[in-house]
MIMI-331805 format. One record per residue: residue in one letter; y negated, z negated, x negated of N, C-alpha, C in turn. Coordinates in pm, whole numbers, padded with zeros to 5 digits, always signed. Example, Ala and Ser with C-alpha at 12.3 -4.5 7.8 and 13.67 -1.06 7.14 Angstrom:
2
A+00569-00780-01319+00450-00780-01230+00330-00780-01320;S+00225-00708-01285+00106-00714-01367-00003-00787-01290;
***
This chain:
357
M-07921+15446-00241-07996+15562-00290-08136+15516-00331;L-08169+15537-00457-08297+15492-00512-08380+15613-00556;V-08504+15618-00513-08595+15723-00559-08673+15669-00678;Q-08657+15738-00793-08727+15699-00916-08857+15777-00928;K-08957+15717-00989-09087+15781-01006-09109+15822-01152;N-09182+15933-01171-09220+15982-01304-09101+15989-01401;V-09001+16067-01361-08877+16078-01438-08885+16194-01537;P-08866+16169-01669-08864+16279-01767-08749+16375-01735;L-08776+16506-01746-08676+16606-01709-08619+16684-01828;Q-08663+16653-01951-08613+16736-02061-08462+16727-02079;A-08402+16613-02041-08257+16600-02049-08187+16666-01931;F-08263+16704-01828-08207+16763-01708-08232+16913-01697;N-08283+16976-01805-08294+17121-01808-08250+17170-01945;T-08164+17272-01947-08102+17314-02074-08199+17384-02168;F-08320+17418-02122-08424+17467-02212-08489+17351-02287;H-08463+17229-02239-08520+17105-02297-08673+17109-02302;I-08731+17166-02196-08876+17169-02183-08923+17032-02133;V-09029+16982-02195-09083+16852-02155-09160+16867-02023;A-09116+16791-01924-09183+16788-01793-09135+16663-01722;K-09205+16627-01616-09165+16510-01539-09150+16546-01391;A-09060+16471-01327-09050+16479-01181-09135+16367-01125;S-09224+16399-01034-09305+16294-00970-09214+16190-00905;A-09102+16240-00848-09002+16152-00788-08867+16221-00794;L-08761+16143-00814-08626+16199-00828-08525+16109-00760;A-08436+16170-00682-08327+16097-00617-08195+16155-00664;R-08105+16069-00709-07972+16113-00751-07882+16121-00628;I-07823+16237-00607-07742+16263-00487-07594+16264-00527;A-07524+16154-00497-07383+16144-00530-07293+16168-00409;S-07353+16175-00290-07276+16199-00168-07372+16249-00060;E-07314+16299+00048-07399+16347+00156-07478+16233+00220;S-07425+16110+00212-07498+15996+00267-07629+15972+00192;D-07632+16008+00063-07756+15995-00013-07862+16091+00038;V-07821+16211+00076-07917+16307+00133-07968+16254+00266;L-07878+16202+00347-07919+16148+00477-08016+16031+00460;A-07994+15950+00354-08084+15837+00329-08225+15887+00296;V-08233+15997+00219-08363+16056+00188-08431+16104+00316;L-08353+16172+00400-08409+16229+00522-08447+16121+00624;A-08384+16004+00611-08416+15894+00703-08533+15809+00654;D-08572+15830+00529-08681+15751+00471-08815+15812+00512;P-08898+15739+00582-09026+15796+00628-09117+15842+00515;D-09100+15786+00394-09182+15828+00281-09142+15965+00228;W-09014+16007+00251-08963+16128+00188-08913+16234+00286;A-08894+16196+00410-08831+16287+00506-08900+16422+00517;T-09032+16421+00522-09105+16548+00542-09164+16605+00413;E-09139+16537+00301-09193+16587+00174-09115+16710+00126;P-09181+16804+00056-09109+16917-00002-09003+16868-00100;K-08895+16945-00111-08785+16902-00197-08741+17016-00289;F-08694+16978-00408-08645+17075-00507-08506+17032-00550;V-08407+17119-00526-08268+17087-00558-08240+17124-00704;L-08186+17028-00780-08158+17050-00922-08011+17020-00951;G-07942+17115-01011-07803+17096-01050-07796+17061-01198;G-07744+17154-01279-07734+17130-01422-07859+17169-01499;G-07958+17227-01429-08082+17266-01497-08064+17380-01595;S-07957+17459-01577-07929+17567-01672-07986+17701-01630;N-08060+17701-01518-08116+17827-01470-08259+17808-01421;V-08331+17714-01484-08469+17689-01445-08560+17688-01568;V-08683+17734-01548-08787+17722-01649-08898+17638-01588;L-08921+17521-01645-09023+17429-01593-09156+17461-01660;T-09253+17501-01580-09384+17537-01636-09485+17423-01620;G-09438+17310-01571-09523+17193-01554-09445+17084-01484;D-09511+16973-01454-09443+16866-01382-09405+16913-01242;V-09293+16859-01191-09241+16901-01061-09293+16807-00954;K-09372+16861-00863-09435+16781-00759-09341+16747-00642;P-09257+16842-00594-09166+16807-00484-09066+16699-00528;L-09006+16632-00431-08900+16535-00459-08780+16610-00515;V-08737+16574-00636-08621+16638-00699-08493+16573-00649;L-08404+16652-00593-08272+16604-00553-08173+16643-00663;K-08139+16548-00748-08047+16573-00860-07904+16560-00809;V-07836+16674-00794-07706+16677-00728-07595+16634-00825;E-07522+16529-00788-07416+16474-00872-07290+16445-00790;I-07264+16528-00690-07147+16511-00603-07023+16561-00677;M-06923+16475-00693-06806+16509-00774-06682+16529-00686;G-06572+16567-00751-06444+16584-00682-06387+16723-00698;R-06255+16730-00721-06184+16858-00734-06050+16844-00665;Q-06014+16943-00582-05885+16933-00514-05841+17067-00458;L-05709+17080-00440-05651+17192-00366-05655+17152-00220;V-05725+17229-00136-05740+17190+00004-05643+17263+00097;S-05599+17383+00057-05502+17457+00140-05448+17575+00061;E-05352+17642+00121-05296+17764+00062-05279+17869+00171;T-05292+17995+00132-05256+18105+00219-05145+18184+00149;D-05098+18290+00213-04995+18372+00147-05048+18432+00018;K-05180+18454+00014-05237+18527-00100-05313+18439-00199;A-05355+18319-00158-05447+18245-00245-05431+18094-00233;F-05471+18027-00342-05492+17883-00342-05639+17859-00307;I-05666+17772-00211-05803+17739-00174-05838+17607-00243;V-05924+17616-00344-05958+17502-00428-06104+17464-00404;E-06130+17333-00390-06265+17285-00360-06316+17196-00472;A-06447+17206-00498-06511+17120-00598-06645+17072-00546;G-06680+16947-00582-06810+16893-00548-06920+16968-00622;A-07038+16975-00561-07147+17055-00616-07194+17005-00752;G-07170+16878-00783-07216+16824-00911-07120+16842-01026;E-07001+16896-00999-06903+16918-01105-06954+17019-01208;N-06927+16994-01334-06959+17090-01440-06874+17215-01421;W-06939+17332-01419-06868+17457-01391-06755+17483-01489;H-06784+17476-01618-06682+17510-01718-06564+17414-01712;E-06592+17286-01693-06483+17189-01684-06398+17214-01559;F-06462+17259-01452-06387+17294-01331-06298+17415-01356;V-06350+17518-01423-06269+17636-01455-06148+17596-01538;S-06169+17512-01638-06059+17464-01722-05955+17390-01639;W-06002+17306-01547-05912+17228-01461-05827+17319-01374;T-05886+17425-01318-05808+17515-01231-05692+17578-01307;L-05713+17612-01432-05606+17674-01511-05496+17573-01542;V-05535+17451-01574-05436+17346-01601-05350+17321-01476;Q-05412+17331-01359-05341+17309-01233-05255+17429-01191;G-05273+17543-01260-05197+17662-01225-05263+17752-01122;Y-05397+17746-01116-05473+17829-01022-05564+17924-01100;P-05515+18039-01146-05598+18131-01225-05695+18209-01137;G-05793+18272-01204-05886+18358-01134-06030+18343-01176;L-06063+18228-01239-06202+18203-01280-06222+18218-01431;E-06114+18250-01503-06118+18246-01650-06224+18336-01713;N-06257+18450-01651-06360+18538-01708-06498+18474-01706;M-06515+18372-01622-06644+18305-01610-06647+18172-01684;A-06556+18154-01779-06553+18033-01860-06683+18018-01939;L-06720+17894-01962-06832+17855-02048-06970+17895-01994;I-06977+17942-01869-07108+17961-01808-07167+17823-01783;P-07287+17795-01831-07343+17661-01812-07383+17636-01667;G-07393+17507-01630-07438+17472-01497-07332+17402-01415;T-07363+17381-01290-07275+17309-01199-07210+17402-01098;V-07106+17350-01033-07037+17427-00929-07132+17459-00815;G-07218+17365-00778-07310+17388-00667-07410+17498-00693;A-07443+17518-00819-07539+17624-00854-07473+17760-00861;S-07340+17764-00872-07271+17893-00894-07291+17993-00781;P-07286+17953-00654-07313+18053-00549-07461+18088-00535;V-07549+17997-00573-07693+18026-00565-07723+18149-00649;Q-07668+18152-00769-07693+18259-00865-07590+18371-00854;N-07483+18349-00778-07370+18441-00779-07335+18476-00924;I-07300+18372-00998-07275+18387-01142-07164+18488-01166;G-07161+18544-01286-07058+18641-01319-07052+18669-01468;A-06937+18715-01513-06920+18753-01654-06790+18832-01669;Y-06793+18929-01758-06674+19006-01795-06598+19061-01675;G-06674+19120-01583-06612+19193-01472-06578+19112-01349;V-06608+18982-01349-06580+18897-01232-06709+18827-01190;E-06739+18834-01061-06851+18759-01006-06798+18650-00914;L-06879+18548-00894-06839+18439-00808-06795+18489-00671;Q-06866+18586-00615-06833+18636-00481-06691+18691-00473;D-06634+18733-00588-06497+18786-00591-06394+18676-00567;R-06431+18552-00592-06337+18439-00582-06384+18335-00479;F-06489+18365-00409-06552+18269-00318-06479+18263-00185;D-06463+18143-00131-06407+18126+00002-06515+18081+00099;S-06576+17965+00074-06679+17912+00163-06747+17794+00096;L-06853+17744+00158-06920+17625+00106-06972+17540+00221;D-06995+17413+00192-07060+17323+00285-07197+17288+00230;A-07296+17284+00316-07432+17250+00275-07496+17164+00385;M-07607+17100+00348-07680+17019+00446-07820+17073+00463;D-07861+17085+00587-07996+17128+00620-08092+17013+00587;L-08191+17042+00502-08283+16937+00458-08391+16904+00560;Q-08388+16973+00672-08482+16940+00780-08414+16858+00891;T-08290+16895+00922-08221+16831+01034-08113+16732+00990;G-08066+16744+00866-07955+16660+00821-07819+16710+00866;Q-07815+16823+00933-07687+16878+00981-07611+16945+00867;I-07479+16926+00867-07393+16993+00769-07343+17123+00830;F-07346+17230+00753-07297+17359+00801-07216+17426+00691;S-07135+17522+00729-07052+17597+00634-07092+17744+00636;L-07079+17808+00521-07109+17951+00509-06992+18022+00442;N-06958+18141+00492-06861+18225+00423-06936+18322+00331;A-06863+18411+00266-06926+18500+00168-07033+18589+00231;A-07003+18645+00348-07099+18735+00413-07227+18661+00447;Q-07214+18537+00493-07331+18458+00531-07414+18416+00410;C-07353+18413+00292-07428+18379+00170-07510+18496+00118;A-07485+18617+00172-07562+18737+00135-07567+18755-00016;F-07450+18753-00079-07444+18766-00224-07492+18904-00271;G-07566+18904-00382-07606+19026-00451-07593+19001-00599;Y-07641+19094-00680-07635+19075-00825-07726+18959-00865;R-07665+18848-00907-07735+18724-00943-07827+18680-00829;D-07776+18691-00707-07861+18667-00592-07779+18612-00476;S-07847+18539-00387-07785+18486-00266-07894+18441-00169;I-07853+18397-00052-07947+18348+00049-08022+18224+00001;F-07965+18154-00098-08027+18031-00148-08143+18057-00244;K-08165+18183-00280-08275+18217-00370-08395+18274-00294;H-08385+18278-00162-08491+18340-00082-08541+18244+00025;S-08671+18248+00051-08730+18169+00158-08724+18248+00288;S-08725+18177+00400-08729+18245+00530-08861+18319+00543;S-08856+18438+00602-08978+18516+00622-08964+18594+00751;S-09076+18635+00803-09072+18714+00926-09165+18834+00912;N-09125+18942+00976-09206+19063+00981-09252+19080+01125;A-09373+19030+01152-09423+19027+01291-09434+19168+01350;D-09471+19264+01264-09491+19400+01316-09361+19460+01370;K-09249+19424+01305-09120+19482+01345-09034+19381+01422;G-09090+19261+01441-09015+19161+01515-08891+19114+01442;Q-08891+19122+01309-08774+19085+01229-08797+18950+01161;K-08687+18879+01143-08693+18752+01073-08581+18749+00971;A-08615+18723+00845-08515+18716+00739-08487+18568+00710;L-08359+18532+00715-08321+18393+00692-08302+18368+00544;G-08369+18266+00492-08350+18224+00355-08335+18074+00350;L-08262+18023+00254-08234+17879+00247-08291+17813+00123;K-08380+17884+00052-08440+17826-00067-08517+17698-00031;D-08481+17588-00097-08544+17456-00076-08527+17404+00067;R-08442+17467+00146-08417+17421+00284-08280+17359+00301;A-08193+17376+00200-08058+17323+00211-08009+17279+00074;V-07916+17185+00074-07853+17141-00051-07703+17165-00037;I-07645+17233-00133-07501+17259-00131-07426+17132-00168;L-07323+17102-00091-07244+16980-00111-07111+17009-00181;R-07040+17110-00132-06907+17144-00184-06888+17295-00179;V-06808+17347-00272-06780+17491-00276-06628+17510-00283;R-06578+17607-00206-06434+17638-00207-06410+17780-00260;F-06303+17793-00335-06270+17919-00401-06130+17962-00358;A-06113+18094-00339-05982+18151-00309-05928+18215-00438;L-05833+18148-00500-05781+18192-00630-05645+18261-00609;P-05632+18385-00655-05519+18472-00616-05384+18424-00670;K-05283+18425-00581-05147+18392-00624-05086+18508-00702;L-05116+18631-00660-05071+18748-00736-05180+18785-00836;W-05192+18703-00940-05301+18719-01037-05272+18831-01136;K-05377+18903-01172-05368+18997-01283-05500+18992-01359;P-05497+19013-01490-05620+18998-01569-05722+19106-01536;V-05850+19066-01536-05960+19160-01520-06007+19195-01661;L-05985+19320-01700-06013+19364-01836-06119+19476-01833;G-06139+19540-01948-06228+19656-01951-06358+19636-02025;Y-06376+19518-02086-06497+19494-02165-06464+19499-02314;A-06555+19555-02392-06529+19579-02534-06489+19451-02608;D-06557+19341-02579-06527+19216-02648-06384+19171-02622;I-06339+19186-02498-06203+19147-02462-06103+19247-02519;D-06137+19376-02513-06049+19479-02573-06027+19449-02721;R-06133+19405-02789-06123+19373-02931-06027+19256-02954;K-06036+19154-02869-05948+19039-02881-05803+19078-02855;M-05782+19167-02760-05646+19215-02731-05588+19289-02851;A-05671+19372-02914-05625+19447-03030-05596+19354-03148;E-05686+19257-03170-05668+19163-03281-05539+19082-03267;N-05505+19049-03141-05388+18964-03118-05263+19042-03079;G-05276+19176-03067-05161+19257-03032-05106+19227-02894;I-05197+19195-02801-05157+19157-02665-05222+19254-02566;S-05141+19319-02484-05196+19415-02388-05211+19355-02249;Q-05135+19250-02218-05144+19184-02089-05162+19033-02111;P-05284+18989-02136-05306+18848-02165-05283+18758-02044;T-05247+18634-02071-05238+18534-01965-05379+18487-01929;A-05390+18413-01820-05521+18361-01780-05576+18267-01887;K-05488+18186-01946-05532+18092-02049-05579+18167-02174;Q-05509+18275-02211-05552+18354-02326-05689+18417-02300;L-05709+18470-02179-05840+18527-02144-05948+18420-02150;F-05919+18303-02096-06012+18190-02099-06053+18159-02243;D-05954+18149-02333-05983+18116-02473-06066+18225-02539;W-06034+18351-02510-06109+18462-02571-06253+18464-02522;V-06272+18446-02392-06408+18445-02337-06489+18333-02402;C-06428+18216-02418-06497+18104-02483-06535+18139-02627;E-06443+18200-02700-06470+18238-02839-06585+18338-02847;V-06583+18438-02760-06687+18541-02761-06823+18481-02726;R-06826+18399-02621-06953+18340-02579-07010+18247-02685;R-06922+18170-02752-06970+18079-02857-07025+18155-02977;T-06973+18275-02999-07022+18358-03109-07158+18418-03078;K-07177+18459-02953-07297+18532-02914-07410+18444-02863;L-07374+18333-02799-07474+18254-02727-07490+18116-02788;P-07612+18065-02796-07635+17932-02852-07590+17822-02757;D-07540+17713-02812-07500+17596-02735-07628+17525-02688;P-07649+17510-02555-07771+17444-02507-07788+17302-02558;A-07677+17238-02598-07687+17102-02651-07749+17102-02791;V-07751+17218-02854-07804+17231-02991-07936+17307-02992;I-07940+17418-02918-08060+17502-02909-08092+17523-02761;G-08209+17479-02717-08245+17491-02577-08248+17636-02530;N-08182+17666-02418-08181+17800-02361-08122+17796-02220;V-08138+17904-02146-08077+17914-02013-07980+18031-02007;G-07920+18067-02122-07830+18182-02125-07908+18312-02112;S-07848+18409-02046-07915+18538-02028-08044+18518-01950;F-08156+18563-02006-08285+18539-01941-08322+18648-01842;F-08273+18770-01868-08306+18882-01780-08180+18942-01719;K-08194+18994-01596-08086+19067-01532-08070+19203-01599;N-07946+19252-01603-07924+19388-01649-07973+19484-01540;P-08070+19571-01572-08127+19658-01467-08031+19770-01427;T-08042+19811-01302-07962+19923-01251-08053+20044-01228;V-08008+20159-01275-08086+20283-01261-07997+20392-01204;T-08059+20503-01165-07982+20618-01116-07921+20692-01236;A-07823+20777-01208-07762+20856-01314-07866+20945-01382;E-07963+20995-01301-08067+21082-01357-08158+21003-01452;Q-08194+20882-01411-08278+20799-01498-08204+20765-01629;C-08077+20736-01616-07999+20705-01736-07991+20825-01830;A-07970+20943-01772-07963+21065-01854-08093+21087-01929;D-08205+21057-01862-08336+21072-01926-08350+20976-02044;I-08304+20852-02025-08313+20753-02133-08220+20791-02248;I-08099+20839-02215-08005+20881-02320-08064+20996-02400;G-08138+21085-02332-08201+21197-02402-08298+21151-02508;R-08365+21037-02481-08462+20983-02577-08401+20880-02671;D-08301+20805-02621-08237+20699-02699-08086+20709-02679;P-08018+20795-02755-07874+20820-02735-07787+20696-02751;K-07837+20593-02820-07754+20474-02846-07763+20369-02735;V-07836+20397-02629-07852+20300-02522-07715+20257-02467;V-07700+20128-02441-07573+20073-02390-07580+20069-02238;Y-07481+20129-02173-07483+20135-02027-07342+20128-01970;Y-07334+20093-01841-07205+20079-01773-07212+20149-01638;P-07133+20255-01616-07131+20322-01485-07075+20228-01378;L-07134+20230-01259-07089+20147-01148-07019+20233-01043;A-06943+20168-00957-06861+20240-00860-06943+20325-00764;D-07067+20282-00737-07150+20357-00640-07226+20474-00703;G-07201+20499-00832-07266+20611-00900-07390+20574-00977;S-07439+20453-00956-07555+20407-01033-07509+20358-01171;I-07605+20328-01255-07576+20288-01393-07643+20155-01423;K-07566+20064-01482-07623+19936-01524-07653+19944-01674;L-07776+19914-01712-07816+19917-01852-07809+19777-01910;A-07779+19768-02039-07774+19639-02107-07915+19595-02142;A-07966+19494-02072-08102+19447-02095-08122+19401-02239;G-08020+19338-02297-08030+19293-02435-08057+19407-02531;W-07992+19522-02506-08013+19639-02593-08157+19689-02578;L-08207+19694-02455-08344+19741-02432-08445+19653-02505;I-08423+19520-02497-08514+19426-02564-08505+19442-02715;D-08383+19457-02764-08361+19476-02908-08428+19603-02957;A-08417+19710-02877-08476+19839-02914-08628+19831-02924;C-08687+19735-02852-08832+19716-02858-08874+19622-02971;G-08777+19579-03052-08807+19501-03171-08830+19353-03150;W-08777+19296-03041-08808+19156-03011-08710+19056-03072;R-08597+19100-03119-08498+19005-03172-08559+18918-03283;G-08549+18787-03268-08600+18694-03368-08748+18663-03358;K-08821+18733-03271-08965+18710-03258-08993+18585-03174;S-09114+18530-03188-09150+18408-03117-09291+18413-03061;V-09313+18334-02958-09446+18301-02908-09452+18150-02906;G-09529+18090-02997-09525+17946-03011-09385+17903-03051;Q-09329+17808-02977-09193+17760-03005-09087+17827-02918;A-09128+17926-02841-09032+18003-02762-08996+18128-02840;G-08866+18155-02854-08825+18269-02935-08713+18349-02871;V-08689+18466-02929-08577+18552-02890-08463+18524-02988;Y-08349+18490-02936-08235+18450-03019-08194+18561-03115;E-08169+18523-03239-08138+18621-03344-08005+18694-03320;K-07910+18630-03254-07777+18691-03235-07763+18767-03103;Q-07858+18745-03010-07849+18811-02880-07988+18815-02819;A-08045+18935-02812-08184+18950-02769-08204+18918-02621;L-08095+18908-02544-08108+18876-02402-08136+18727-02379;V-08123+18647-02486-08137+18502-02473-08269+18456-02534;L-08350+18385-02456-08471+18322-02508-08437+18176-02540;V-08493+18124-02649-08457+17991-02695-08580+17905-02719;N-08556+17774-02719-08657+17675-02753-08634+17637-02899;R-08729+17667-02985-08710+17642-03128-08741+17497-03167;G-08780+17414-03071-08804+17274-03099-08677+17192-03091;A-08689+17062-03109-08574+16972-03104-08528+16955-02959;V-08398+16925-02941-08344+16913-02806-08397+16790-02732;D-08459+16697-02804-08518+16582-02736-08655+16615-02677;G-08696+16742-02696-08822+16788-02638-08940+16780-02734;S-08923+16712-02847-09034+16698-02941-09063+16830-03011;D-09191+16861-03023-09235+16985-03089-09170+17109-03030;G-09135+17103-02903-09063+17214-02842-09152+17310-02768;A-09089+17414-02714-09161+17516-02637-09205+17460-02503;T-09317+17506-02456-09361+17475-02321-09312+17585-02228;G-09310+17555-02099-09274+17658-02003-09371+17775-02008;G-09497+17746-02038-09597+17853-02050-09566+17947-02164;E-09521+17891-02278-09484+17976-02392-09364+18063-02359;V-09266+18005-02290-09147+18082-02252-09187+18200-02162;M-09272+18175-02065-09309+18281-01972-09404+18384-02035;T-09488+18339-02131-09573+18435-02203-09486+18530-02284;L-09383+18475-02349-09288+18559-02425-09214+18653-02331;A-09167+18600-02219-09091+18682-02123-09176+18799-02072;K-09302+18772-02040-09390+18876-01987-09423+18982-02092;A-09435+18938-02218-09460+19034-02326-09340+19127-02344;I-09219+19071-02332-09098+19151-02341-09091+19251-02225;Q-09121+19202-02105-09121+19292-01988-09216+19409-02006;T-09334+19380-02060-09434+19486-02082-09383+19588-02182;S-09323+19541-02292-09271+19633-02395-09163+19724-02339;V-09070+19665-02266-08958+19744-02212-09010+19845-02109;Y-09107+19804-02028-09160+19897-01928-09234+20013-01995;E-09314+19980-02098-09392+20085-02165-09301+20186-02236;R-09188+20139-02288-09100+20230-02362-09000+20302-02272;F-08942+20230-02175-08833+20287-02096-08868+20309-01948;G-08984+20257-01903-09018+20270-01762-08933+20184-01672;I-08879+20075-01727-08789+19986-01653-08850+19846-01648;R-08850+19786-01530-08902+19650-01515-08786+19551-01519;L-08785+19468-01620-08681+19365-01631-08715+19249-01538;E-08612+19197-01473-08631+19085-01379-08567+18960-01438;P-08642+18849-01447-08584+18726-01501-08471+18673-01413;E-08370+18611-01476-08262+18547-01402-08301+18405-01356;P-08359+18322-01443-08384+18184-01404-08495+18169-01302;V-08492+18055-01234-08596+18019-01139-08712+17958-01215;V-08832+18006-01192-08950+17954-01260-09016+17852-01167;V-09032+17729-01217-09085+17621-01135-09222+17580-01189;
***
């Protein structure tokens, strides 16, 4: 295990923002993490875990030791009456893993095809698309405590999954007045492996307009998992820019949730607003529509812009090698301007999805 100094990070973040890591260690196994923790120069230093870099905005050089997770491996570890339990190393590419599960005959992840990033990052963000979230297919994960070096496992309840949220996105905190302590694992643990429970009695998760359109075009009412996978890939490639060509982190803002009364008020003023009723009676609004309604599509701040085909996506208008590209400051200035516009018009505060470093 070698710690490199002053490592350029533009190739390690899908926004292709130019920044450097003061120090970076490539983590190919749990022994590499233990080597870092055993090194007196690095054991007590702050650490930043980096997967595929598809959910981070770098606003400057990264001072903590960057742990670049590259743990590989894919396998069926067990079966139950209801599910195949499939495991993948945290460094595996998410989309390639989804494709592999289908080839092996383990459906269930197809709605989340082509989401950028690594398997290890998927529970951190509780990724989701087209009616399926990671928590719906999650079994458990193994992680290592970056203070003690101990390996521990978490089930879904212990991961505290929420909408694009988990225990890995929060720091530990305490409320002295109430004697409460909230456990968070942000920068305190590194995920090593993730296991998924993929249903043996599989049925397609449908109900989204894009998928309904594909079903109608192809005259198919009950698509196979592979057909759903192909359609999701086609739709995403049409709507979203390829990070290898145009720097981006996918959807930049979370879709906000409002009460039925708030939604009715917005519909009264903007009847074309796009929304989705949820099982608990609340309403999820399409953040992309709100941004578009405020006139941001195609607009820019410096080299940071709003994608012309999907207003929910912010892009780097510079070259993917980082030259003449957007800075993290430009991206966040644009994001804050969008938040202000949406709040002034709709009274809704948009929350960014990516981690700002």
